[in-house]
C-alpha positions in Angstrom: -18.0 -15.2 13.6 -17.5 -15.8 17.3 -13.8 -15.6 18.2 -11.5 -15.8 21.2 -10.0 -12.4 20.1 -12.8 -10.6 21.9 -11.2 -11.5 25.2 -7.9 -10.0 24.2 -6.2 -7.4 26.3 -5.9 -5.0 23.3 -8.0 -4.4 20.2 -4.9 -3.3 18.3 -1.1 -3.5 18.8 1.2 -1.4 16.7 4.4 -3.4 16.0 7.3 -1.2 15.0 5.9 1.9 16.7 9.4 3.6 16.9 9.8 3.5 13.1 8.9 6.6 11.0 5.6 5.2 9.7 4.9 3.6 13.1 5.0 7.0 14.8 2.3 8.3 12.4 0.2 5.2 13.1 0.5 5.6 16.9 -0.5 9.3 16.6 -3.5 8.4 14.5 -4.7 5.8 17.0 -4.2 8.2 19.9 -6.1 10.9 18.1 -9.0 8.6 17.4 -9.0 7.3 21.0 -9.4 10.8 22.2 -12.0 11.8 19.7 -14.9 9.4 19.9 -13.1 6.0 20.3 -12.6 6.0 24.0 -13.4 2.2 24.0 -10.4 1.5 21.9 -7.6 -0.4 23.7 -4.2 -0.4 22.0 -0.6 -0.8 22.7 2.8 0.0 21.1 5.3 -2.7 20.5 9.0 -2.9 19.6 12.4 -4.1 20.6 13.4 -1.4 23.1 11.2 -0.2 25.9 13.2 3.0 26.5 13.1 4.0 22.8 9.4 3.3 22.7 8.8 5.4 25.7 10.9 8.3 24.3 9.3 8.2 20.8 5.7 8.1 22.2 6.5 10.9 24.5 8.0 13.0 21.7 4.8 12.3 19.7 2.5 13.5 22.5 1.2 9.9 23.0 0.6 9.3 26.6 -0.7 6.5 28.9 -0.2 3.7 26.3 0.9 0.2 27.2 4.2 -1.1 25.8 4.9 -4.6 24.6 8.4 -5.9 23.9 8.7 -8.0 20.7 11.6 -8.7 18.2 11.2 -10.2 14.8 14.3 -12.3 15.6 12.6 -13.8 18.6 9.6 -15.8 17.6 8.4 -16.4 21.2 8.3 -12.6 21.8 6.1 -12.2 18.6 3.8 -15.0 19.8 3.4 -13.3 23.2 2.6 -10.0 21.5 0.0 -11.5 19.2 -1.6 -13.4 22.1 -2.5 -10.0 23.5 -4.2 -8.5 20.4 -7.2 -8.8 18.2 -5.3 -7.2 15.3 -1.5 -6.4 14.9 -0.6 -3.5 12.7 2.8 -4.4 11.3 5.0 -1.4 10.5 8.3 -3.3 10.3 9.6 -3.5 6.7 10.9 -4.5 4.3 8.3 -7.2 4.6 10.2 -9.6 2.4 12.7 -9.7 5.3 10.6 -9.2 8.4 6.9 -9.8 7.6 6.5 -13.6 7.5 7.4 -14.3 11.2 4.8 -11.8 12.3 2.1 -13.4 10.0 3.0 -16.8 11.4 2.8 -15.6 15.0 -0.6 -14.0 14.3 -2.0 -17.2 12.8 -0.7 -19.3 15.7 -2.2 -17.0 18.2 -5.5 -16.4 16.3 -4.8 -12.7 15.8 -5.5 -10.8 12.6 -2.9 -8.8 10.8 -2.6 -5.7 8.6 0.4 -4.0 7.0 1.3 -1.4 4.3 3.4 -3.7 2.1 3.7 -2.8 -1.5 5.9 -5.8 -2.1 4.0 -8.0 -4.6 6.2 -11.1 -4.2 5.8 -11.0 -0.4 2.0 -10.6 -0.6 1.4 -13.4 -3.0 3.9 -15.7 -1.1 1.9 -15.1 2.1 -1.3 -15.9 0.3 0.1 -19.1 -1.2 1.6 -20.3 2.1 -0.9 -19.1 4.7 -4.3 -18.7 3.2 -5.6 -22.0 4.4 -4.0 -21.7 7.8 -5.5 -18.2 8.3 -8.9 -19.6 7.2 -8.7 -22.4 9.7 -7.6 -20.0 12.5 -10.5 -17.6 11.6 -8.1 -14.6 11.2 -7.7 -12.0 8.5 -4.3 -11.3 6.9 -4.5 -8.2 4.8 -1.5 -6.4 3.2 -1.4 -3.2 1.1 -3.5 -1.2 3.5 -1.8 2.1 2.8 -1.3 4.3 -0.3 -0.3 0.9 -1.8 -3.0 0.0 -2.6 -6.3 1.2 -0.9 -7.0 4.1 -3.3 -6.8 2.0 -6.4 -8.1 -1.3 -4.9 -11.1 0.1 -3.1 -11.5 2.8 -5.7 -11.7 0.2 -8.4 -14.4 -1.6 -6.4 -16.3 1.6 -6.1 -16.1 2.0 -9.9 -17.4 -1.5 -10.5 -20.3 -1.2 -8.0 -21.3 2.2 -9.3 -21.2 1.5 -13.0 -24.5 0.8 -14.6 -23.8 -1.9 -17.3 -20.8 -4.0 -18.2 -17.5 -2.6 -17.3 -14.7 -3.2 -19.8 -11.6 -1.5 -18.5 -10.5 1.0 -15.9 -7.6 3.5 -16.3 -6.2 4.9 -13.1 -4.1 8.1 -12.9 -2.1 8.7 -9.7 -1.1 12.4 -9.4 1.0 14.1 -6.7 -0.5 17.5 -5.9 0.7 20.3 -3.6 4.3 21.1 -3.2 6.8 18.3 -4.0 9.9 20.3 -4.7 11.5 19.2 -1.4 10.3 15.5 -1.6 12.3 12.8 0.1 11.6 9.1 0.6 12.3 7.2 3.8 15.2 4.7 3.5 12.9 1.8 4.6 10.6 2.6 1.7 13.5 2.7 -0.7 14.8 -0.7 0.4 11.3 -2.2 0.2 11.0 -0.9 -3.3 14.4 -2.3 -4.4 13.8 -5.8 -2.9 10.3 -5.9 -4.5 11.8 -5.1 -7.9 14.6 -7.7 -7.4 12.0 -10.4 -6.6 10.2 -10.2 -10.0 11.7 -13.4 -11.3 10.7 -15.2 -8.1 7.2 -13.7 -8.5 6.9 -15.1 -12.0 8.0 -18.5 -10.8 5.5 -18.4 -8.0 2.6 -17.6 -10.3 3.6 -20.3 -12.7 3.7 -22.9 -9.9 0.3 -21.8 -8.6 -1.5 -22.1 -12.0 -4.2 -19.7 -11.0 -7.3 -19.6 -13.2 -7.3 -16.8 -15.8 -9.5 -13.7 -15.3 -12.5 -13.6 -17.6 -11.7 -10.3 -19.2 -13.8 -8.5 -21.8 -12.8 -8.9 -25.4 -12.8 -5.1 -25.9 -9.2 -3.9 -26.2 -8.5 -0.5 -24.5 -6.7 2.1 -26.6 -3.0 1.4 -26.7 -0.6 3.7 -24.8 3.0 4.7 -25.5 5.5 4.4 -22.6 5.1 8.1 -22.1 1.8 9.8 -23.1 -0.2 12.9 -22.4 -3.5 12.4 -20.6 -6.4 14.8 -21.2 -8.1 13.3 -18.1 -5.6 14.8 -15.6 -3.7 17.2 -17.9 -0.3 15.5 -17.2 2.2 13.4 -19.0 2.0 9.8 -17.7 4.0 6.6 -17.4 2.9 3.2 -16.3 2.8 3.0 -12.5 5.3 0.3 -11.4 3.9 -0.3 -7.9 1.8 -3.2 -6.6 -1.6 -1.7 -7.3 -2.2 -3.6 -10.6 -1.4 -7.0 -8.9 -3.5 -6.2 -5.9 -6.5 -5.2 -8.0 -6.2 -8.3 -10.1 -6.2 -10.5 -6.9 -9.4 -8.7 -5.9 -11.0 -9.2 -9.3 -10.0 -12.9 -9.2 -11.6 -13.4 -5.8 -14.9 -11.7 -6.9 -14.9 -13.8 -10.1 -14.5 -17.0 -8.2 -16.6 -16.3 -5.1 -19.4 -14.1 -6.6 -19.3 -14.9 -10.3 -18.6 -11.2 -11.1 -16.8 -10.6 -14.4 -13.4 -8.9 -14.2 -12.2 -5.9 -16.1 -8.9 -4.7 -17.4 -7.0 -2.4 -15.1 -4.2 -0.1 -16.1 -2.6 2.3 -13.5 -0.5 5.3 -14.5 1.5 7.9 -12.8 1.3 11.6 -13.6 4.5 13.6 -14.3 5.2 17.4 -14.3 6.6 17.2 -17.9 7.6 14.9 -20.7 11.2 15.6 -19.8 10.8 14.1 -16.4 9.5 10.9 -17.9 12.4 10.8 -20.4 14.9 11.3 -17.6 13.3 8.5 -15.5 13.7 5.8 -18.3 17.6 5.5 -18.1 17.5 5.8 -14.3 15.1 2.9 -14.1 17.2 0.9 -16.6 20.2 1.4 -14.4 18.2 0.3 -11.4 17.2 -2.9 -13.1 20.7 -3.6 -14.2 22.1 -3.2 -10.7 19.3 -5.3 -9.2 20.4 -8.3 -11.2 22.9 -9.1 -8.5 23.0 -9.0 -4.7 26.1 -6.8 -5.0 24.1 -4.2 -6.9 21.2 -4.3 -4.4 23.6 -3.7 -1.5 25.2 -0.9 -3.4 21.9 0.8 -4.0 21.0 0.5 -0.3 24.3 1.6 1.1 24.7 4.6 -1.2 21.0 5.5 -1.4 21.7 9.3 -1.4 24.0 9.1 -4.3 21.8 6.9 -6.5 18.7 8.9 -5.7 20.2 12.4 -6.0 19.5 13.0 -2.3 15.9 12.0 -2.4 16.3 9.0 -0.1 16.4 10.3 3.5 14.1 10.7 6.4 11.4 13.3 5.4 11.1 16.4 7.5 7.7 16.6 9.1 7.1 20.2 8.2 7.4 19.4 4.5 4.7 16.8 4.6 1.8 19.1 5.3 2.0 20.7 1.8 1.9 17.3 0.0 -1.3 15.8 -1.3 -2.4 13.2 -3.9 -5.2 12.5 -6.2 -6.0 9.1 -7.8 -8.5 9.4 -10.7 -10.1 6.1 -11.9 -11.9 6.2 -15.2 -14.1 3.2 -16.1 -15.4 2.5 -19.6 -18.0 0.0 -20.6 -21.4 -0.7 -22.2 -24.8 0.5 -21.0 -27.4 -2.2 -20.4 -28.7 -3.6 -23.7 -25.9 -2.2 -25.8 -24.0 -4.6 -28.1 -20.8 -5.4 -26.2 -18.8 -6.1 -29.4 -18.8 -2.4 -30.2 -16.8 0.4 -28.5 -17.8 1.4 -25.0 -20.6 3.9 -24.8 -20.5 4.7 -21.1 -18.0 6.2 -18.7 -17.6 6.6 -14.9 -15.1 8.6 -12.9 -14.1 8.1 -9.3 -11.6 10.3 -7.5 -9.7 9.3 -4.4 -7.7 12.2 -2.8 -6.0 13.1 0.4 -3.2 14.5 2.4 0.5 13.4 2.0 0.2 9.8 0.7 3.3 8.2 2.2 2.6 8.9 5.9 -0.5 11.0 6.7 -3.0 9.3 4.4 -1.3 5.9 4.7 -1.5 5.9 8.5 -5.2 6.8 8.4 -5.9 4.0 5.9 -3.9 1.4 7.9 -5.6 2.3 11.1 -9.1 2.2 9.6 -8.3 -1.2 8.1 -7.4 -2.5 11.5 -10.5 -1.0 13.1 -12.7 -2.5 10.4 -11.6 -5.9 11.7 -12.2 -4.9 15.3 -15.6 -3.2 14.9 -17.2 -4.6 11.7 -16.4 -8.3 11.9 -20.0 -9.2 10.9 -19.5 -7.8 7.4 -16.0 -9.2 6.7 -15.7 -12.3 4.6 -17.4 -15.2 6.3 -14.1 -17.1 6.7 -10.7 -16.0 7.6 -7.9 -15.9 5.0 -5.3 -13.9 3.2 -7.1 -11.1 1.5 -6.7 -7.8 -0.4 -8.2 -4.6 1.1 -11.1 -4.5 -1.3 -12.1 -8.1 -0.6 -11.6 -7.8 3.2 -13.2 -4.4 3.7 -15.5 -4.0 0.6 -18.6 -4.3 2.7 -17.4 -2.2 5.7 -17.8 1.5 6.3 -14.1 2.1 5.5 -14.8 4.7 2.8 -17.0 6.8 5.2 -14.7 6.3 8.1 -11.7 7.5 6.0 -13.8 10.5 4.9 -14.6 11.3 8.5 -10.8 11.5 9.3 -10.5 14.4 6.9 -7.4 12.7 5.4 -8.8 10.6 2.5 -11.8 11.2 0.4 -13.6 9.0 -2.2 -15.9 10.8 -4.7 -18.1 9.7 -7.6 -17.3 12.5 -10.1 -19.2 11.2 -13.2 -21.5 8.3 -13.8 
């Protein structure tokens, strides 16, 4: 698809480069630029030039152009987007700050990627801007970090590698390495809270859209208790409350509608250290839901984040991140060719996605490679622009190999 983006001053602009995640993204782009991607042209953007200069200097990032843009100034966003092929948006919560950037990107025919794990935001953007993005010939892709590339592209890898009819996929997300000193950035905390609070709005949005149902297999997966022990990963597990299931379902719906490929049931879980950890989480989550029923409760959770999180919500120290890793194990079950589909599945496949610290190191690598797929592999992206999931947008690119080459994320076919 020929596009005016090729005449842009920059291939990529990182918006929100002074934020905690934005710093990792800038460092990753700079590393790639100095290790084989010398043709890559990119810039850092934010509200304050002095702060941008200081943050980039402290990160060892030199000789990078700076653009001034503020989410409260739509004209400044338009000017930023007019300079870029792709904007990497690192300014969250996206429910508050994402839509103006998407709007500016579409107006200026610039593609967009982010790391949102906010389901209501992502599905709202798809409902409001899919046709506009298609007409503009640009790609709007959220969930390009730990939420939700391991599960979304991992599930696509399972589907493509399975020989037969896939019935269901169980995913197990497991923190590995040292997590005794784990903390979560305040921005991530607020995004999580606002996403949970928006659940009623999400249900209303889905009802209004009346999307066609997925053609799911009739085979029912084994039922799971709220807390159960998994022999697959050797951990107690609980249902994973993140955006992955919704993102994977959007990918499945697209493949069903555009390619006629049958969907499968997808169930993501999170591995715990012990059953007691799971039991302790249940009342805490119940309290969270209770407080999020009101704006007052939301503001309370944001303002007193250290108290409600037991000190876990604060800016992570860099030296603690290097010992953190993750593994996402996807196990697919289905029927071999020629086997009666009414019976129990007779075939299994296992794909493992693993990497360095998921929140920042792996996420920045996944986000950057998503942007570069749009820049360098446009010929294998969907034929028309639109609002897409990572698996739909990048399913035919070399993103798996490119992530492996970074040494930060790895996709493996363990059993087939």
